[in-house]
N, C-alpha and C positions, 0 to 999 in steps of 0.2 A: 757554165753553168752546173757543174759536179766539184763547184769550189768548197770548203767546211766553211764554220764561221770563226772570224779571227778569234785568234788567241790573246790575252792579254799583253802579256810578252811581244809581240809581233808588231811590226808597221802595218796602219791600215794600206787595204789593196787600192792600188792604183784606179783611178777614176774606168769606168766603162767604157767613155770615150777614149782614152790613149792604150785600149788592148787593139791590136788589127788583127781582124778575123780573116781568113782565106774566101772569097764569098764562091769563089769558082766551084767549092766542094761542101756546098750547105746541103745540096741535095742529097749527098750520100750520106748525110749526119743522121736522116731519117732512121736508116735501118741499124748502125753499129753507134757504138761509143768510141772515141780516141784514146788512143793510152797514152800514160803521161809525160812518154818521154817525144809521142809525136807533137803534143802539144807544145813541150819545150821547144823542139824545132821550128814550128809554126810561127812560134812566139817569138823566134830569134830572127826570121828571116821578114816575119812582119817587122821586127824593130830596124830590119834592113830596109824596108819598102816604105815605112813610115814618113822615113824623110823625103822620099821621092812624092808621095801622095797624100799630103795632108789634107786635100781638099775634100776626098771621098769616103774619109773618115766618119763623118755624121749620117752619111747617107746609107753605110754600113750598116752604123751601131740601131738604127730605126728599123733597118730590113730583118735583123738578126731578134731585135725585141718582137717583134709582129709574126715572126716562123714561130719564137720556141713559144707564145701564148698560144699561137693559132697548135701547133701540137699538142702542148698541154691540153687545149680544149677538147681536141680530138680525143686527146688520150680518157679525158675525164669523162667526154659521152659515152666513150666504146664499155668502159670500166661503168658505170651508173649503169647502159643495157645489159652487160653484165650480170650484174649486182641484181638489177630490177628481173633480168630472167632468173635467177639462182634462186632469189624469193620467191616467184611464182609459183617454181617446181618445189622450193622446200615447202608453202603452203600446200600445196596439191597433194605433196606429199604427207603432210599435218595433217590434214582432211581425210587423206586414203587410211590412214595410222588410227584416225576416229575411227572410221566407220567401221575397221574392221576391230577395234577393240569393241563398240558397241555389240557387233554382229556376236565375237567372241562372249561378252558379258551376257546377250540373250541367250546365245547359245548353252553357255553357263546354268541360266536360271533355269531354260526348259529344262537342261537332263538334271538339274535337282528336284525340279516339278515332280517330271516322270519318274524320276530314282524315289522321291518321295509316294505317290500315287499307287507305286508299283509294290511296294512294303507295304502299303496304307489297305492296298486290297488282298497282298498275300494274307494280311496278318485278319481282316475279316475273312478272308477265306479257310482259312484256319480255325478263327472263331466259329463260323457259324459250323464247321465239319464236327467242331467238340461239341459244339450247342446241338448238331443233330444225333451223334456218336453218342449222346449222353442222355439224351432225348430216347432215342430205340432202344438202349439200353435196358433204361427204366422201364418204358412202355413193356420189351419184353418181358424182363421182369414179374410186372403185374399179368400180363397174359399167362406166363408160366403159373402164377398163383392161383387166378381165375381158373384156369384148366383145370390145375389139381386139384380146383374146390369142386370144379364143375364134373367135374369127372366122378367124383367119387358121390357126388348130391345124386347122378344122373342114375350109377348102380344101384346105389339102395332105393330111388324111388321105382325103380324100372322092377325090383325085387318085391319090393311092395303091392303096385300092382299087378304085374304078371302073377305073381303065386297064391296071391289073395282073389282067385276069380270070384264075380259075384256070380248068385243063382240062376240071373239071365242076362251074360256078360253082354255088351255091344261089341260084336264080332271085328267089327272096322278095327277096333282096339287092341284087338288082339287076336292078330292073325295066325298064329300056332294054333288057333279054335276051327280053324278053315278049312274045311276037304277041299281036294282036288278039282270036284264037280260044283262048287259053290263059293269058289274064290273070285267071282265075277262081279261086279259092280252090282249094287242094290240101289233100287228106288223105292220111291214113299215111306212110308214109314213103318214100324212093326213093334208090338207090346212088347215091352222087355224093361226091366228095373233098372235103378240106379248102378254105377259100375263103383261106387264106392265100398268098401269091402266092411267086412267085421272086423272089428278092434281085435288084435289079437298081436302080439311081438313076433317077430320077424328077424331073426339072425342076416350081417349085413356080414356077405362075404367079403368085404372090405378092413373088419373089425381090426384086419393087426396094422395097418398101415396108419402111419402118423403123419400126417400135415403140419409144414412149417408154414404161417402166414407171413407174408411180405410185408415186414415192417416199413418199409418205404414208399408202398404200393399206397394211393391214395384212395384206392376203389376198392381195398378190402376192408372192412366192418370186421373191426377186433371181436365185438362183444357176438355179433352173430355167428364167427367162423369158431368163436371157442365154444358157443352153445352149441353149434352143429356136432364139432368135434366130442361134446360129452355125451351128447345123444348114439352118434356113431361109435360111440367106446362101448354104451348099453343099451340098442337101439330098443326101443320100446313106442306106445303108439299112445300112451297114456298122456293127455291132455294138460296135464300138470308139466311135461318137462315143460324146460325154459323153451326149448327149437322150436317144437310142436306147438306151445302154446304161441309166440310170435308168429310163426305160419299159419294158426286159425286166426288170431286178429288182425294181421293183416293182409293176409290174401284170400284165406276162405270166406271168411266174415264179408266182406266187401263182396264177395260173389254173389252169395247168400241173402245178401239185407235188402228187404222190399219194403213196398213201403205199408204194407199191413204188416205191422209188426209181428203179433200174432202168431198169423198163419208163417211167417218168417222162421219163426223161433220151433214149430212144428216139421217143418220143412228141413229144416237145419238137424234136427234129432233124427228125421227118418232118414236122413241122406245118410248120416252114420248108424243109423242100424241094421243100412241097407234093406228098410223096408220101405222105402218108395218108390210106386210105380207110374209111368207115365205110358198113356195111351194114347191115340188119334181118336178124335171125337167123330162119330158118324156121319155119312152124309145128308141121313135124315135127321129132320127133328127130333131129338130124343123127347120121348114121353118125360111129364112130370112126377118124376116117382120119389124113391126115398131122398134124392139129391136134394129137391125142394122141398121135402120135411125136414131133412137136419139144416134147414138154410144154407145149401154153401154157394148160394149164385146164381146167374143163369148163362148161357152158352154164350151171350153178348156183352157181360161183364167179365175182364179178368180178375180173378181172385189174389192173385200178388201183386197187381198194382192198383187195384179198384178205379180201373178207368174203361170207361166203354168201348171194347174191341171186339170183333167178330173171335171167338175162343177156337182153335182149332184141333187142342189139343188140352185134357183133364188130367190130373194128377189125384192119386188117392195113397194114405198115409197108412202103411203096416195093415192089417186085416180091415179099418174100418169100411162100409158098405159106404160112404160118404164118398162123394168127388167134384175136386175145386178144378173150376173151368179157367185155365190159362192161356194164353195168347204169346206167343212169340214175339220179339219186338222188332221193328223194322229196322231193314238193312243198317245193321250199327258199326260196319267195318273202320270206315272213316270217323265217326264220335268215339269209337272206343280205343283207334289205335290213339285220336288227340287227348283222350286224358290218361293214359297208360305212359311210363317210359319207358320200360322191359318188358317186350311182350313175349319175349321169351318164356320167363322167368311167371310168369299171368297164365300162361297158355297152360305148363303144366297141370292146374288145379281147375281150368276149364274144361279138358282134354274128356275126364269122367263123368261131367254132365252132360255131354255131345247126345242131341237125339236121332239125329242123322242129317241128311241131306235131304232138303226139301225137291220134290221130282217137279223136271219142267212142266208137267198139267198141270200141276196144282195151281191154283190161283194163290195169287202175293198183294200182300197191303201197298207196296212197293209203287209208287208213281211213274211215268217214263222219266226214263235215267237216261244223263249225257254221259255214255260211256267215256268217248274224250275225252272230257272232261274232268272226270274222275280219274282218268291214268295221268292227264298232267298235272293234277294236285297231286296227285300222289307223287309223279316226279318232282314237281316242286318242294316239297314238304323233303324229299330225299338228299334234293340240290340244301336248302335250308340248313340240313346236321349235318351234309358235304362242309356247308360253310360256318360247321360249328356255332350258328346261331342259337341254339340250345343249351349252352354254357355259360354259366350266369358268373358275372365278376361279383367275385366278395367284399371289393372294395365299396361299390358302389351300394350295395345293399345293407353293410355294415355304417355307410355314410346315413343311410334312409334313418335306422333303428338308434342312431347319436343324435340327431337332429331330432329329432321323436322324443328320448329321454331330455337332451338339452332343454326343449321346451316346458316341459313337464316341472324342471328346474325351477326356471326362468319362471314363469308364472308363481311358483309358490315363494319367489325372493322377491319377488315386486309387492308381493303382498305382505311379506314378513319385513322389509324393510319400509316401506311406503306408508302402512298400514290399511286398513279395508275400509276404506272408502271409496268414493262412486269412480274416479277417476281410477285409483291401481285396479279394482276390481271388475272393470269394465277390459282395461287391457289385458288383467290375467284371463278376463272368459275368451276374449277371442284369440290369445295365446293357445288357452288348453282346445276351445275349439278348433285350431289350424291341426294343432297337436293331433287329434280324435281323428279328425280327415285322415291325415297320414299314415294315422294308424289304422284305418281304414284298407287302404292302398299297400301296406305292406302283407298284413294278413292275409288277405286276395292276392296277394302273390305267395305265400307260403300255405295258403288252400288249392292251388294249382300245381303244389310242390315244384316249382320255376326255380328255387335257388339252390337247394340241396340237392347231393345225387340219389341221395335214400329217403324214402317217402316218409319212414320216419320220421328222421330229422325235422323234415318239414310238418309234421304234425306236430311234434312237440313244440317246436317254436312258433306254430299259431296257437297252440293252446296258454302259450306265456301273453302273445302279443293281444289275443283276441279276449285272455281270460284277463289276465292283472292289468292290462293297460288299458281296456278297452269295458269289462264286464260283462261281455256277452261269449254265447257257447260256441266250441269253433265247430262241434259235430252240427249244430245249430244250423250253421251258417252252408258249411259244405252239402246239408241235404237240401236247402231249398237250392243253394244258386249253381250246384250241378244241373237240376232240370231245368234252372235259366239258359245254362250253356249248352244241353242235348236239344232241348227245343225252344228257340229262342220265339217269343212273340208268339207263341202258340196257345189258346184257350184251353183250360186243363189242366197244362201241360207245364207252362210255364209261372210262377206263382210269380211274377212282378205284375205280369199282365192279368191275372186272374183277379180284378180289382172290385168287380161289381157285386153290388150294386150302389158302391159308391162312387164311382165315374165309371163310365162306359167307353172302352177303346173300341177301335176297329169294328170288326163284323158285330161286335155286343151289341150297337148302337141301332141297328137297321131291327135286329131279333126281336129289342125289348120292346123298340115303338109299334110292332106287329103285334107284338102282346100284350098291348096299352099298358106296360108297366110305368109305372109312375112312381118312384120311391123317394125320389129327387127332382128338383129342377133342373134336368139334365143339360139344358139346353143355355142352361147357365153356370154348368161344372169348371167352367174356366177362369172364373168369375170367385165360385167358392174353395178352388183351387188353394188359392194361395192362405185361407183360413186356415186348411186343414191338410193338407198335403203336405208344403216343406216344412211347416212347425210341428209339424206332431207325429211323422213318419218313426223315428225314432225313438221320443220321449215315450211315444203311446205304444203303435203298434208294435216295434220289434222288441219293447219291453217286457209286453204284456206276453208274445207269440215265444219270444227266447224263454222265457222262465217257465211257462206250459209246456215247451216242448223237452226242457230238463229232466220236469217232475213228471214228466207222462213216458217217457225214452228211459227214467231211470239214468242221465250221465250225471253220475255225483262227483264225477271227476271236475266237469267244467262248471258244476255249482259251485264248487269252492274255489275255483279260479274268479271266478265273479264276483265272491264274498271277500276275497283278497281284493278287487280292487276299490268295492265299496268302502271296504275298513282302511283302505290306504287314503284313500280322498278325504274318506269323513275324519279320520285322525289329523290329517292334512291340514281343514281348514276349519273343522268346529271351534278350535283355539280362538281364531281367529273373529270367526262372523257368532259362531253358537249355532244350534241343530238348524233352528229356522235360516238362518242367514245361507248355512253351508249348503242345507237342500235347495236355496232360489238360485244360489251359485251353479249347482250340479244342473237345476233346469236350464240356466239361460244357457252355458254349455250343448247341453243335449238340442237343445231349440238351433240355436245357431251350427253345429255340426249336420243338424237332421236339415236346414237348406242346402248346406252344401249338399249331401249325400243325392240328393233329390234330383235337386238341376243336373251335378255332373251325371251323375247312373243314366239317368232318362233324357238326356238331348240325343243318345244315341241310336235310339229305340222308339218311343213312344211316335216320334212322326213316321217312322216306316210301316209297312204291313203287319197287321195283326190280325189272327182268323182264326179259323181251324187248321188242321194238319193236312199238307198237301202232299207229304211224302215226298219230298226234293232228296235230289243228292245234296251231302254235307256242306260244298261249297255255296250252292246255289239257295239253301235255305238259310244259312248264315249271313249271307249278303242281302239275301231278301230282306230281314231285319235289322241292320247294322248300318251305321256310317260313320262317317270320323270327321274329325275338328280338325281345321288348320294350326300344324303342330309351330309351336316356340318354346323358349327354353321355359318361360313362366308358364304356360299348359301344360307342358312335359309334365311339371312338378307340381301343379295345383290341382291337375285332373289325376295324377298316378298315373301317367300317359294312357288313360281312360281315352284319349282323343284318337288313339289308334284301334279302335275298337273292332276296325274290319280284320287287323290281324291278331290283336285279340282271340276273337271268337274261330278264325281260323286255325289257332296254334296256340290252348291253353295254356299247356307247360313253357311256354316259350318264353326265358327274360325279356320284363320289357322294357328293357334298355337296348335289344336287336328289335326292337317292332321300327323303328328308321332304315333299318335295312334290308330287313325284307321289304317293306312294303313297294318299293319297284318293283320285283318281281310278279307279287301280289297283283296288282295294276296290270302290269303285262299280261296276266293269265285272264282278267277280265277282260281286257281287251281284246284279245284273242278270241272271247266266244261272245261277247258281246254282252258281258252282264256289265250293270251300271254299278261304278266305284264312286262313291257319293262323298264328297269332303265340302266340309259347311266352315264359313267364319265363324268363332267362338259363339257371339252376339247371335248370330243367325239359327244357330242352334239351338240357342234357350228362349229366344221367341219361337220357333217352332213348335216347341213342347205348349204352348200357351195357346199359336191356331190350330194346333192337331185336336185339343181338348174340346177348342169353340167347334170346329168341324165336325167333329164326331157327335155335338151335341145339336147342332143344327140336324143333320140326317135322323137322330132320335127324336127330333119334335116332326121332321117331315113326315118320315114315316108312321109317328103316334096320329099324327092329326088326318091322314093320306092315304092309308094302307092299313 
C-alpha cells in the first residue's frame, strides 16, 4: 500500500495475487506502519510459504482489499467529520468576527457623533456666550451714555424748577418749602398758581462737564444730544434755542393742546408768564356775573374741550376778571400709558401742571371700576413689554413702504407702456387704490409711533407718507384718530360715530325717534349707505374736512406736503389723459379707496355698542367697542392688521406684526374676567355693518311712531 509509482526503467510490479501477506498480523496494521526491512523479510518468508499454500492466495488478497477499503472509508469519514467540525467552528468564528466588527464600527460611529455633537455644542455655547457678552457690553455702553445724559438733564431741570419758585408754588413739588408742622398729607384743593416759572436765565452747575455721546448706541439721538450740549454750555430759556424749541414743540405743546385752539394759546401764554390761576369751584351754584358777560361758558361745559361736563375747577388768565370753567379728565392712566412710550420723560413736563390729588370724599365721574381687571391688564402690558412686543421689525415696515412705492411706479408704467385705454386705465386705478389703502395702514402705524423709537422720527415719516403719498394732513388725522382711540364709540367724543343726522347709530336712534326728528328716511339708511357711505367718504368728507383743518389750524407744512402729492399725481398723468382725464382717474382712485376704508375700518366698530360715556376702565371700554376678524395672511395684509382690532385698541403703540403673539394673552385675560372676546369671519363682519344700520333704522322708526 506504500508502493511508489513505477519508474520508466523499472520492470512492472508483479501482480497483486503473487504477493503473499501474513494474515495473522493484519489486525496489528491498523495501529502502525511496517518498516521496509520487515516487509522484505515477510516477503521472503511468504515466497517460501507460497509454494506450500497456493490455494489460499486469492482468498487472502480479497480480504486484504476489503480491509484496506474499510480503513480508507473510516479514515475518510473521520477526516470529513473533523473537516466539517473545523468548518463549522471556522464559520462561527467568522460570524463572531463580523459581529465584533459591526459592534466596533457602531461604537466608532457613535463615538464620532458624540465627539462631533460635543464640539458643536461647545462651539454653540462659546458663540452664544460671545454674543451675550457683546450684547451686554453694548447695552452697558448705551446705559452709561443714557445715565450721563439723564443725570445732566435732571440736574439742569432741578435747578430750573427749584430755583425759580412761583409766587404760589405747589408745595408738594417743593418739599424744601414745607415747614415741619405742615409736612403731612394734604387733602382737597387749594388755590394756587401754576408752577411754571418766570423766564429767566439760570446758570447750570454742570456747565464745565463735557459729555461724549455713544456713537455705537442706537438709543442716542445725536441731533438732540448736540442741541442739549449746546444749551448746557450756554443755558437760556429763550424759545429760539433749538433744544428748548424742540422741548416746547414735542413735549410741552401736546400737553397744552386742547380742542379750543384760541383758549389753548392763551393758556400756554399764561403758563409761560406765570399768570395762570386754577381754583376750585364753590359747591353752591355761582351767580351769573361777569363770567357770563364775557361769555366764558358755564359750569356745565368745559371751556378747554367744549364738552358737556361738570366743571369743578376754573382758571383765570393774568389779571383778567374772566373765569373759564374746566373739568378734569376721567381716569386716564391706562389711556395715557397706551399713547406714550417714555412716561418718565413726559412726567417732567406734567408735574408742574399738577393741581393736586382728589380727596376721597369728593365726587368723581368714574363709574364702578374692576380693580382686579385693571391690575391684571397692567400686568399683561408689562408682560408684553418683557416679551419685547413693543419693538418694531424694521424689515417688515421697509417692505411695506417698498411695495407701496412699487405699486405707484407699476401703475404709471402700465399707462406709459400700454397707453391710456380703458383696460390699462382700469388696471392702473385698481393698483393705485390698493397702494392708497396700504398708505392708510402705514401712516396709521407711524401716527401711533409704533415703528421708530423716537416720536419725532415717526411724525416726520408720517408727514411724508400722509402728505406726499396721500395728499392729507398728518396732524388732522392724529387729531381725530386719537379721540377715537381714547373714547371709542362714544357720542361727541369719537368722531367716527358722530355721524348724525346722516346716519343714526346706537342710542342716537332712540333719541332722534323720541324727538320726532326725520331729516332722512333712517329706516332705509342701510340702503342709501351704499350710495353716500363707501363711495364718498374720502372723496368728499375727508377732502373737505382735511383742507378746512389745515387752513383753520394754520398747518402750512401739511398743506405743502399735500400740494406736493397733487403736483406729482397730475404731472404724472396729465401728459397721457389731459386735465379732465387725470381728474377722472383721481376720482376713480379715491372712490375705490373710499370703499376699502369704510368697510375695513368700520367692520370692527359699527356692529358694537355705541352710546354715551359709561366711564368704564380702559380694557372694558375698548372691548365693548371693538371686535376681531379671523386672521389669515391675505386678511392681515389687506386690512393692515386691523382685523386684530382688540389688540390694537388695547396697545396702540405696539407694532402690528406682534398682534398675533399678544392675542392669546388678551384672550386669557378676557376669559378670566368674563369679558367677551369676539372674533368673526371676514364676510360676516362686513354684513354686520349693513345689519347694524338696518337695526338702528328700525329702532328709530319704532320710537318715532310709538314713543
